[in-house]
matplotlib code that plots the C-alpha trace (Angstrom):
import matplotlib.pyplot as plt

x = [0.0, 1.6, 1.0, 1.1, 3.0, -0.3, -1.0, 2.4, 1.8, -1.6, 0.0, 2.8, 0.2, -1.8, 1.4, 2.6, -0.6, -0.5, 3.1, 2.2, -0.3, 2.4, 5.0, 2.8, 2.9, 6.7, 8.4, 5.3, 5.4, 2.0, 1.4, 0.6, 4.0, 5.8, 4.0, 2.6, 0.3, -2.0, -5.1, -8.2, -6.3, -6.4, -3.6, -3.0, -2.2, 1.5, 3.8, 5.8, 4.5, 7.6, 5.5, 8.3, 10.5, 7.6, 6.8, 10.4, 10.6, 7.3, 8.6, 11.8, 10.2, 7.5, 10.0, 12.0, 8.9, 7.8, 11.2, 11.2, 7.7, 8.5, 11.6, 9.6, 7.0, 9.5, 11.3, 8.0, 7.7, 4.7, 1.9, -1.9, -2.2, -0.1, -2.0, -5.4, -4.3, -3.0, -6.4, -8.4, -10.0, -10.3, -8.5]
y = [0.0, 3.2, 6.4, 9.9, 12.8, 14.2, 10.9, 11.0, 14.6, 13.7, 10.9, 13.2, 15.8, 13.4, 12.0, 15.5, 16.3, 13.1, 13.8, 17.3, 16.0, 13.5, 16.2, 18.9, 17.7, 17.3, 19.9, 21.9, 23.7, 24.9, 28.1, 26.0, 24.2, 27.5, 29.0, 32.0, 33.0, 35.9, 36.3, 34.8, 32.3, 28.5, 27.2, 24.4, 26.8, 26.7, 29.5, 29.4, 27.5, 27.5, 26.6, 27.3, 24.7, 22.2, 22.7, 22.2, 18.9, 17.8, 18.4, 16.6, 13.6, 13.2, 13.4, 10.5, 8.4, 9.1, 8.2, 4.9, 4.1, 5.0, 2.8, -0.1, 0.4, 0.4, -2.6, -4.5, -4.8, -2.5, -3.3, -3.0, -6.8, -7.1, -4.4, -5.9, -9.3, -7.8, -6.1, -9.2, -7.3, -9.3, -7.6]
z = [0.0, -1.1, 0.9, -0.4, 1.2, 2.5, 4.3, 6.0, 7.0, 8.5, 10.5, 11.7, 12.7, 14.8, 16.3, 17.1, 19.0, 21.0, 21.9, 23.0, 25.5, 26.7, 27.2, 28.8, 32.4, 32.7, 34.8, 35.7, 39.1, 40.3, 42.2, 45.3, 45.1, 44.7, 47.7, 45.9, 43.2, 42.3, 44.3, 42.6, 40.5, 40.7, 43.0, 40.4, 37.7, 36.5, 37.6, 34.3, 31.3, 29.1, 26.0, 23.5, 25.2, 25.3, 21.6, 20.7, 22.8, 21.2, 17.7, 18.4, 20.2, 17.6, 14.7, 16.3, 16.9, 13.3, 11.9, 13.8, 12.7, 9.1, 9.2, 10.6, 7.9, 5.1, 6.5, 6.6, 10.4, 10.5, 8.1, 7.9, 7.8, 11.0, 12.8, 11.8, 13.0, 16.3, 17.0, 15.8, 13.0, 9.7, 6.8]

ax = plt.figure().add_subplot(projection="3d")
ax.plot(x, y, z, "-o")
ax.set_aspect("equal")
plt.show()
């Protein structure tokens, strides 16, 4: 089964978003943990979000995962037939 570049971009886009939600909680310090915070804000809100750093890590991590998955697909280890057999769905 041949995939087009738009299919690969769609797969990477979904993988990027999933990876973003995985990397979001790492290194977050809440206002409650820091012992401060502005009055009227949620104590669980982060003091510093560092979104630029998180987006960079998300992009790097998702690129590595995508490259490994693409290599496994091209080597024949990852196929639609194998995935359907793994999930018990007839192909």
